[in-house]
C-alpha positions, 0 to 999 in steps of 0.5 A: 468795169464799164469799159470792160463792158463796153469793149468785150465782145462777149458782153450782151449787146444791151449791156454794152450800150448801157455802159457806153451811154454811162461812160459818155455821160461821165465825160460831161456830155448832155443827153442830146449828144450822148443820144446822137453818139450812142445811136439812141434817144434821149429818154433812153440816155436819162433812164440809164443815167438815173438807173446807174446814179441810183444803183451804180453797176447793178442798175444797168443789168436787165430786170426780170421780164413780165410773164410766166415764171421759168419752169427750169431754173439755173441750178437745174444745169439744163442742156437743150438740144435741138436736132433737125433731120436732113431730107437726104439722110433720112431716106431709109427705104428706096420707093422708086426703082433703080433707073436703067443703065446705059452704057458708060453711065453710073446707075442712079436712084431717086 
C-alpha cells in the first residue's frame, strides 16, 4: 500500500511524501539520510516514523484541522460551481456608436 501511495499520481502530495519517508525508514536508513533523500527535516521524519509505528497506515492520514466545523458534510454530496463572466461576452448593449465606414474597411464597434 505504501509503494502504491508513493507512486500513484492521484495520491495527495502530503500522503505520498509520508509514504516515501516510511519506505525509506524501512530500508534501515537513519533520520538524517531519510531527511536528505526526501527533502525534509529530521523532525518530520521522526514524526511520521513514530506515527506509523503506533497507528500503521491510519497514522499517515491527515488529522482533522482546527477551526470551525464544516457546514456541508460529505453525505450532502454537494457540488460547487464557480462561474466567471468574461468581459468580452457580458456587454449586451452597445453604448458607443458604430464607427464610420471607410471604403474597403469593415464596420467596427467598440
